[in-house]
TORRO-718690 format. One record per residue: x, y, z of N, C-alpha, C in turn; residue in one letter. Coordinates in steps of 0.02 Angstrom, whole numbers, plus 32768, in hexadecimal, padded with zeros to 4 digits. Layout:
# residues N
XYZXYZXYZA;...
This chain:
# residues 236
C53A7A145542C5697A085510C59479CB551AX;C5A479CD555EC5CA798B556FC5AF79495565X;C57479465570C54979085562C54B78F8551DX;C53A792654EFC53D790F54A5C58478FD548CX;C5B6792254A4C5FB7911549CC60C78C554A8X;C5FB78B454E6C5FF786F54FEC5DC783D54D3X;C59F784E54C2C574781F549EC593781C5451X;C5A77858542AC5C5785253F2C608782753F7X;C63478285422C66D78015429C66077BE5429X;C62B77A75453C618775C545AC5FD7749540FX;C5D5777453EBC5BA775E53AFC5F1775C537FX;C62377835383C65D77835354C6837741535EX;C681772A53A0C6A476E953B1C68476B0538BX;C63F76AB538FC61C76715373C61C7681532CX;C61D76B7530EC61F76CD52C2C65876B952A2X;C69476BD52C5C6D276B752A6C6D976745289X;C6B0764052A4C6B475FF528AC67775F05257X;C65276245245C61A76245219C615765951EFX;C624765251B3C629768A5185C5E476A95173X;C5A8767A5185C56676945176C56076D051A6X;C57A76DA51E2C567770F5206C58C775451FDX;C5B0775A51CBC5D8779251B5C5B077D351B4X;C57377CE5194C54F780E5190C52F781C51D3X;C52177EF51F4C4FE78005236C53778195268X;C56F7807525FC5A57827528EC5B378725275X;C5AF787F5234C5B578B8521AC57B78E7522FX;C53F78CA5239C50978F35258C5147905529AX;C52E78D752C6C54178E5530FC572791A5313X;C59F791852EAC5DF794052EBC5C3798852D7X;C59D799352A7C58279D5529AC55279ED52CAX;C52979C152EDC4FA79D05320C52979E7535AX;C55E79C75368C58A79DB53A8C5A37A255392X;C5B77A325358C5D77A73534AC5987AA6533EX;C55F7A9A5347C5287AD25341C5197AD352F4X;C5277AAD52C3C51F7ABB5280C4E27A97526DX;C4A77AAD527FC4647A97526CC4557A7C522DX;C4687AAF51F5C4527AA051AFC4887A62519DX;C4C17A6451A9C4EB7A27519EC4DF79E551C0X;C4C979F751FAC4AF79B75224C47779935200X;C44279B851F0C405799651D6C41279835189X;C440799F5168C457798E5122C47679415129X;C4A0793A5161C4C178FB5169C48C78C9517EX;C46178D851A7C43278A951C3C3FE7894518DX;C3E378C2515DC3C778B1511CC3E9787C50F9X;C424788850EEC44C785950CAC452781250ECX;C45A7817512DC45C77DB5153C41677AD514BX;C3E377D75159C3A077B45150C392779A5109X;C3A477BD50D9C3A077A45095C3C77761508BX;C3FD776050ABC42D772150A3C40C76E950C6X;C3E276F350F7C3CD76B75123C391769A50F8X;C37976C050C7C344769B509FC361765F507AX;C3A576595070C3BF76245050C3D675E7508BX;C3CD75FA50C4C3E475C750FAC3AD75875105X;C3C97555511AC3987529512CC37975335177X;C34775135182C328751D51C9C359751051FEX;C38074DA51F5C3AF74CD522CC3E375065234X;C3FA752051FAC42C75595200C40C75945221X;C3CB75A15215C3AA75D55234C3A175CC527DX;C390758C5294C387757E52D9C3CB758352FDX;C400757052D8C44375755300C45A75B6530AX;C44675E052D6C458762952E9C43076445324X;C3EF76375328C3C3764B5357C3E0763153A2X;C3F575F7539EC41675D553DFC45375FD53F1X;C47B760853BEC4C0762F53CFC4A8767253EFX;C478769C53CAC47476DD53E3C44D76DB5423X;C41976AE542BC3F376B1546DC422769C54A9X;C44D76745499C473765F54D3C4A4769B54EFX;C4B376C354C1C4DE770554D0C4A5773754F1X;C46E773E54D4C43F776B54EAC42C775A5539X;C41C77165543C4097704557FC439771355BAX;C47C770A55A2C4B0771455D1C4C1775855E5X;C4A8778955B3C4B977D255BBC48077F955C4X;C44077E055BEC403780055CEC401784955A6X;C41178495568C40D7881553EC3ED787F5500X;C3B7785654FCC393784854BDC37D788A549AX;C36678C054C2C34878F854A5C3817918547FX;C3C279155498C3FB79345479C40B79175434X;C40378DF5424C42178B053F9C3EC789E53C2X;C3AD789453D8C376787C53A9C34278B15396X;C34E78CA5362C31B79015341C2E078D75325X;C2AD78FF530FC26A78E452FEC27478AE52C3X;C29C78C1528EC29E78965255C2C47856526BX;C2F978525296C314781552AAC2DE77EF52D4X;C2B5781352FDC28977E65320C25377C952F9X;C24277E952C4C20F77C75291C22F77875278X;C26A778C5260C28E7751524AC2907719527AX;C2A4772652BEC2A576FB52F0C26176D952FCX;C22D770152FBC1EB76EE530BC1D576B052D2X;C1E676C55298C1D476905260C1F77651526EX;C23276565280C26276185287C24575EF52C8X;C235761452FBC21A75F7533FC1DD75D85330X;C1A975F85309C16A75DF52FBC170759852D7X;C194759A52A2C1A175625277C1C7752452A7X;C1F3753852D1C212750A52FAC1DE74EE532BX;C1B275125341C17974F65371C14B74CC5346X;C13E74DA5307C11674AA52DFC13C746552D5X;C17D746852C7C19B742952B6C1B6740152F4X;C1B87425532CC1D373FF5366C1A9740F53A6X;C17D73E753BBC15173F853EFC16A73EE5433X;C1AB73D05439C1C473CA547CC20373ED548FX;C21474205465C24C74435472C2327489549DX;C246749754D9C23074D354FDC254750F54E7X;C282751154C3C2A8754A54AEC2837585548CX;C264756A5451C239759F5436C20875BB5453X;C1E9759A5481C1AC75B754B3C1D575E554DFX;C20D75D654FEC22E76035524C24B76445506X;C262764254CFC281767B54AFC23D76AE5493X;C20B7685547AC1D376B45460C1B676D254A0X;C1AE76B554DAC19376D45513C1BD76FE553AX;C20676FB5535C22B77285555C24077645536X;C245775F54ECC263779454C9C23177B15490X;C1FB77915480C1D177A45453C18777BE545FX;C18777C554A2C14077D354B7C1157811549CX;C141783F5482C11E787D5464C10E78785415X;C12C783E53FCC12A783453B4C0F3780253A5X;C0DD77DD53D1C0B377A153CDC07177AE53E7X;C03F778D53CDBFF9778D53E5BFF07760541DX;C01677285427C01077015461C01B771B549FX;BFFB770254D7C006771B551CC05176F9552BX;C08277215539C0C8770B5544C0C876E05582X;C09B76ED55B7C09C76BC55EAC086767955DCX;C05C766F55ACC04776325599C07F760A5574X;C0AA76275553C0E57612552FC11B76015563X;C12076275596C14D761855CAC13A75D555F0X;C0FA75D355F9C0DF7597561CC0F2755655F5X;C0E3755E55B6C0EE75275587C13975135588X;C16675425586C1AE7530558EC1BF751355CDX;C19B75265604C1AB750A5646C19074C1564DX;C14974B7562BC136747E5626C15F744355FFX;C180745D55CCC1A9742F55A3C1E9742555C3X;C20C745C55E1C253745955F7C25A74565642X;C226745B566AC225745356B4C253748556CEX;C27974785709C2A574A0572AC2E274B656FBX;C2EE749456CDC32574A9569DC31374EC5678X;C2D874FB5682C2C1753C5663C2C47572568FX;C300758256ABC2FD75C056DFC2F875FB56C4X;C30876095683C2F6764F5665C2B076595657X;C28E76245648C245762A5640C22276335689X;C23C760C56BBC221761356FFC22876595717X;C26276735711C26A76B65732C24176F05702X;C24476E356C2C21D771156A0C1D4770D56AFX;C1BD76D756B6C17076CC56C9C16276EB570EX;C18D76E1573DC18976FE5780C1867747577AX;C1B577695758C1B577AB574CC17B77CB572DX;C15977A156FEC11977AB56DBC0DF77B05711X;C0E0777B5738C0AC777A576EC0AD77B35799X;C0E877BD57B5C0EC77F557E6C0E4783957C6X;C0FF78465789C0EA788D5769C0A17893575CX;C07D785C5745C03678655740C0127873577DX;C021785157B8C007785D57FAC016789F580BX;C05378B65805C06478FC5816C03D792957FEX;C032792257B4C008794F5791BFBC794E57A6X;BFA5791757BBBF5C791057D0BF4F7936580CX;BF8379375834BF817950587CBF9F79975884X;BFBD79B6584CBFE179F1585FBFB37A36586AX;BF6E7A2A5857BF4D7A685868BF257A6158A5X;BF2B7A2758CABF0E7A215916BF1E7A59593BX;BEF37A745965BEB17A595970BE7A7A765943X;BE8F7AA15911BE5E7ABD58E4BE357A8F58BBX;BE5D7A6158A1BE387A2D5874BE6079EE586FX;BE4979BA585DBE70797C5848BE67796D57FCX;BE9A796457DBBE9A7965578FBE9579245774X;BE9F78F3579EBE9878AA577EBE557889578CX;BE5678485780BE22781D578EBE3377FF57D8X;BE0B78155808BE227801584DBE1C77B35857X;BDEC779B5840BDDE7752584EBE1977255825X;BE21773D57EBBE5A771957C8BE99771F57E1X;BEA6775757FCBEED7769581BBEF5773E5858X;BEC07732587BBEC7771158BEBED376C658ABX;BEAE76B25877BEBE76665860BEFE7656584AX;BF1E768C5828BF5E7684580DBF9A76755840X;BF89768B587BBFC8768358A3BFE6763E58B7X;BFB4760B58ACBFC675C358B1BFFF75B4587CX;BFEC75CB5835C01875C05801C05875E45808X;C0557623581DC093764E5829C0C17625585BX;C0AB76125895C0D875F258C3C0F275B358A6X;C0CB758E5885C0E37549585EC11E755C5836X;C1147597580CC15075B157E1C18775C05809X;C17775E3583CC1B275FB5865C1DF75C55884X;C1BA75915897C1DA755658B1C2117534587FX;C2057542583FC2357529580BC26E755357FCX;C27475895820C2AB75BF5816C2E975A45840X;C31D75955820C35875775847C37F75AD5866X;C38275E9584FC3AD761A586EC38B763058B6X;C3A5761758EFC386761D592BC37F76685942X;C3B2768F5935C3B076DC5945C37776FD5923X;C37076F258DBC33E771358B9C2F776F858CFX;C2F076B458E0C2BD769958F3C29F76B45932X;C2CB76C35960C2B376E359A1C29977275993X;C2BC774C5969C2A977995958C266779B593CX;C260776A5910C222776658E0C1E177525916X;C1F877255943C1C577085974C1A27749599DX;C1D5777359AEC1C777AD59D3C19377D659AEX;C1A177E3596EC172780D5943C13277EC593CX;C13677AD592FC0F577875924C0CA7786595FX;C0E8777B599EC0CC777759D7C0A977BD59E8X;C0CD77EE59DBC0AF783759E3C075783C59B4X;C074782C5978C03D783E5949C005780B595CX;C01477D25970BFDE77A2598ABFB677C159C8X;BFDB77D159F2BFC477F55A31BF9378305A21X;BFAF785859F4BF8C789359DEBF4A788959B9X;BF4E785D5992BF127847596CBEE278255990X;BEF577F759C5BEC777D359EDBEA678035A24X;BECF783A5A35BEAF786D5A62BE7D78975A41X;BE9178A859FCBE5F78CF59D4BE2078A759CFX;BE20786659C2BDE8783E59B4BDBF783C59F5X;BDE178395A33BDC078355A70BDA178765A81X;BDC178AD5A71BDAC78F15A7BBD6879015A58X;BD6878E95A17BD2C78F259EEBCEE78D45A15X;BCFA788F5A2CBCC3786C5A47BCAD78935A88X;BCD678B65AADBCC778D45AEABCA379195ADFX;BCA7792D5AA3BC85796B5A8CBCA079AA5ABEX;BCDF79AA5AC6BCF979E25AE9BD177A195AB5X;BD257A555AD2BD327A8D5AAABD827AA05AA3X;BDA47A8F5AD5BDED7AA35AD4BE1C7A665AD7X;BE307A565A92BE5E7A1A5A94BEA47A265AB2X;BEC27A605AA3BF037A6B5AC2BF027A6A5B09X;BED87A865B2DBECD7A895B74BEC47A445B92X;BE937A205B74BE8E79E15B86BECC79B15B8CX;BEF579B95B55BF3179925B4DBF6479AB5B7DX;BF6779EC5B8BBF927A075BBCBF8679F45C03X;BF4779E25C0DBF3C79CC5C53BF5679855C51X;BF70795E5C1EBF7F791F5C1FBFCA79225C1AX;BFE579605C14C02F79655C08C04A795E5BC6X;C01B79675B94C02F79595B51C02B799B5B29X;C05579995AF0C04D79D25AC8C03879C05A78X;C02879F75A52C01779DD5A0BC05079F159DDX;C06E7A2C59E8C09A7A3A59B0C0DB7A1859C0X;C0FA79FA5992C13979D0599BC15B79D15956X;C19B79CF5956C1BE79CB5916C1C779815907X;C1AA796E58CAC1B0792758B8C1F579165897X;C20F78E258A5C25578D45891C25278AF584CX;C21E78885838C213786F57F9C24F784057DDX;C27E78345806C2AE780257F7C2DB781757BEX;C2DF785457ADC308786E576AC34678925786X;C35478A157CAC39478C157D3C3CA789557D4X;
């Protein structure tokens, strides 16, 4: 609740200078108070109002909101499905009309992954391609996506490997390249440890299969290694 209160206060600050945000602020206030029916009534009114906005006004609203969301990490709190659908339409049109702006790719990849058909990783890569090291949000999100995917692929070892072993091995070069773009040194070191652990585990599994042995855990223990480890994911 503290997070949504902080977000709403920041939205009210930017909305105080723009009367077009009034219905959205009412939605946020009702959501904060747990008034679900009132919240979605205000949200519907707001979305109806945006039909009369220019594309520039819509984009400016997205810029205002995403700046707050990125600073507070609470998109799930403030962005319900109807609002995300509106955002997706604006972002797609933005991409069509401006091929060099990294922001639409970043926001689609970071916050709309469950609502779109595209691979969010590819959108994040495009944002990084366009924005370079300035796209730190996309860099972090892409690294977290890489690590989460590899963690899933390996989490049933030694019983089974759930991913494409060859493709995962090839991917480490791209992961390290992305990691080197991360400016947060403390986070970069933490993520490096996780990536290194997963790389060692996957390479060991590949070698183990070629050796045609029976007990992966015992073989790794002989080398002073373990399989089960809590993955940080960079989200703490």
